[in-house]
KETOR-63705 format. One record per atom (N, C-alpha, C, O): x, y, z. Coordinates in steps of 0.1 Angstrom, whole numbers, padded with zeros to 4 digits, always signed. Example, Ala and Ser with C-alpha at 12.3 -4.5 7.8 and 13.67 -1.06 7.14 Angstrom:
BEGIN
+0132-0057+0078
+0123-0045+0078
+0132-0033+0078
+0142-0033+0085
+0128-0022+0071
+0137-0011+0071
+0129+0000+0079
+0134+0011+0080
! end
This chain:
BEGIN
-0023+0068+0107
-0022+0060+0095
-0036+0056+0090
-0041+0046+0095
-0041+0064+0080
-0055+0061+0076
-0055+0048+0068
-0047+0045+0059
-0065+0040+0070
-0068+0028+0062
-0076+0032+0050
-0087+0038+0052
-0071+0030+0038
-0078+0034+0026
-0087+0022+0021
-0098+0025+0017
-0082+0010+0022
-0090-0002+0018
-0088-0013+0028
-0078-0013+0035
-0097-0023+0028
-0094-0035+0034
-0096-0046+0024
-0106-0046+0016
-0087-0056+0024
-0088-0067+0014
-0084-0079+0022
-0073-0081+0026
-0094-0088+0023
-0092-0101+0031
-0087-0097+0045
-0093-0089+0052
-0076-0102+0049
-0070-0100+0063
-0061-0087+0063
-0056-0085+0074
-0060-0080+0052
-0051-0069+0051
-0058-0056+0052
-0069-0054+0046
-0052-0046+0059
-0056-0032+0058
-0045-0025+0049
-0033-0027+0051
-0050-0018+0039
-0041-0011+0030
-0041+0004+0034
-0051+0011+0034
-0029+0008+0039
-0028+0021+0045
-0018+0030+0039
-0008+0025+0033
-0019+0043+0041
-0009+0053+0037
-0005+0061+0050
-0014+0066+0057
+0008+0061+0053
+0012+0069+0064
+0012+0083+0060
+0016+0087+0049
+0008+0092+0069
+0007+0106+0066
+0020+0113+0065
+0021+0123+0059
+0030+0108+0072
+0044+0113+0071
+0053+0102+0067
+0059+0096+0076
+0055+0100+0054
+0062+0089+0049
+0071+0093+0038
+0070+0105+0033
+0080+0085+0034
+0090+0087+0024
+0085+0084+0010
+0075+0077+0008
+0092+0089+0000
+0090+0086-0014
+0097+0072-0016
+0105+0068-0009
+0093+0065-0027
+0082+0068-0036
+0069+0065-0030
+0068+0058-0020
+0058+0070-0037
+0045+0068-0032
+0042+0052-0030
+0044+0045-0040
+0038+0048-0018
+0036+0034-0016
+0025+0032-0005
+0021+0042+0001
+0021+0020-0004
+0011+0017+0007
+0017+0006+0016
+0026-0001+0012
+0012+0006+0028
+0015-0004+0038
+0003-0014+0038
-0008-0009+0041
+0006-0026+0036
-0005-0036+0036
-0002-0045+0049
+0008-0053+0049
-0010-0043+0059
-0008-0050+0072
-0018-0060+0074
-0030-0058+0073
-0013-0072+0079
-0022-0082+0084
-0017-0086+0097
-0008-0079+0103
-0023-0096+0103
-0019-0100+0117
-0004-0105+0118
-0001-0116+0114
+0005-0096+0122
+0019-0100+0124
+0027-0099+0111
+0038-0104+0111
+0021-0095+0100
+0028-0094+0088
+0026-0081+0081
+0016-0074+0084
+0035-0077+0072
+0033-0064+0065
+0042-0065+0052
+0052-0071+0051
+0036-0058+0041
+0044-0056+0029
+0042-0042+0025
+0030-0037+0025
+0052-0035+0020
+0052-0022+0014
+0053-0023-0001
+0062-0030-0006
+0043-0017-0008
+0043-0018-0022
+0041-0005-0029
+0033+0003-0024
+0050-0002-0039
+0049+0011-0046
+0035+0011-0053
+0031+0001-0059
+0029+0023-0054
+0016+0024-0060
+0017+0023-0075
+0010+0015-0081
+0026+0031-0081
+0026+0031-0096
+0032+0019-0102
+0026+0014-0112
+0042+0013-0097
+0049+0001-0103
+0044-0012-0097
+0047-0023-0103
+0038-0012-0085
+0035-0023-0077
+0047-0032-0073
+0045-0044-0070
+0059-0026-0073
+0071-0033-0068
+0071-0034-0053
+0066-0024-0046
+0076-0045-0048
+0076-0047-0034
+0089-0039-0028
+0100-0041-0033
+0086-0030-0019
+0097-0023-0012
+0103-0031-0001
+0115-0033+0001
+0094-0037+0007
+0098-0045+0018
+0087-0055+0021
+0075-0052+0021
+0091-0067+0025
+0081-0078+0028
+0085-0084+0041
+0096-0089+0043
+0076-0084+0050
+0077-0090+0063
+0068-0102+0065
+0057-0100+0070
+0072-0113+0059
+0065-0126+0061
+0051-0127+0054
+0043-0136+0058
+0049-0119+0044
+0036-0121+0036
+0039-0131+0025
+0049-0130+0017
+0031-0141+0024
+0032-0152+0013
+0031-0146-0001
+0024-0136-0003
+0039-0152-0010
+0039-0147-0024
+0025-0146-0030
+0023-0137-0037
+0017-0156-0027
+0003-0155-0033
-0004-0143-0028
-0011-0136-0036
-0003-0140-0016
-0010-0128-0010
-0003-0115-0016
-0011-0105-0019
+0010-0115-0018
+0016-0103-0024
+0011-0101-0038
+0008-0090-0042
+0010-0111-0046
+0004-0110-0059
-0010-0105-0059
-0014-0097-0068
-0018-0110-0050
-0032-0105-0049
-0032-0090-0045
-0040-0082-0051
-0024-0086-0036
-0023-0072-0032
-0018-0063-0044
-0023-0052-0046
-0008-0068-0051
-0003-0061-0062
-0014-0058-0073
-0015-0047-0078
-0021-0068-0076
-0032-0067-0085
-0043-0057-0080
-0048-0049-0088
-0046-0058-0068
-0056-0048-0062
-0050-0034-0063
-0058-0025-0066
-0038-0032-0059
-0032-0019-0060
-0031-0014-0074
-0034-0002-0076
-0028-0022-0084
-0028-0018-0098
-0042-0014-0102
-0043-0003-0109
-0052-0021-0098
-0066-0018-0102
-0070-0004-0096
-0078+0003-0101
-0065-0002-0084
-0070+0010-0076
-0059+0021-0075
-0059+0029-0066
-0049+0021-0084
-0038+0030-0084
-0042+0045-0084
-0036+0053-0077
-0052+0048-0092
-0056+0062-0093
-0061+0067-0079
-0058+0078-0075
-0070+0059-0073
-0075+0063-0060
-0064+0064-0050
-0063+0073-0042
-0055+0054-0050
-0044+0054-0040
-0034+0066-0042
-0030+0072-0033
-0031+0069-0055
-0023+0081-0058
-0030+0094-0053
-0023+0103-0048
-0043+0095-0055
-0050+0107-0050
-0049+0108-0035
-0047+0119-0030
-0050+0097-0028
-0049+0097-0014
-0034+0100-0010
-0033+0108+0000
-0025+0095-0016
-0011+0098-0013
-0008+0113-0015
-0002+0119-0006
-0013+0119-0026
-0011+0133-0028
-0018+0141-0017
-0013+0151-0012
-0030+0137-0013
-0037+0144-0003
-0029+0145+0010
-0030+0156+0016
-0022+0135+0013
-0015+0135+0026
+0000+0140+0025
+0006+0144+0035
+0005+0141+0013
+0019+0144+0011
+0023+0156+0003
+0034+0162+0005
+0014+0161-0005
+0017+0173-0013
+0017+0185-0004
+0007+0187+0004
+0027+0194-0005
+0027+0206+0003
+0019+0217-0004
+0019+0218-0016
+0013+0225+0004
+0005+0236-0002
+0014+0247-0008
+0009+0257-0013
! end
């Protein structure tokens, strides 16, 4: 699971064998939130505070092009 970015206490990662829609796993100590890259919608939240989710959503929105390129790199079939 490559770490694409680090933001505060969170590692923003893309699993190499994962399901659609394109999303990132934002992991902190004992917490995790999955966020869709294009819409920034929360897929699943495990104990991440709302303020941190909003910060992560803004970061993902700003970096959506880079994150989508990384998603394609790991998930598109040749």
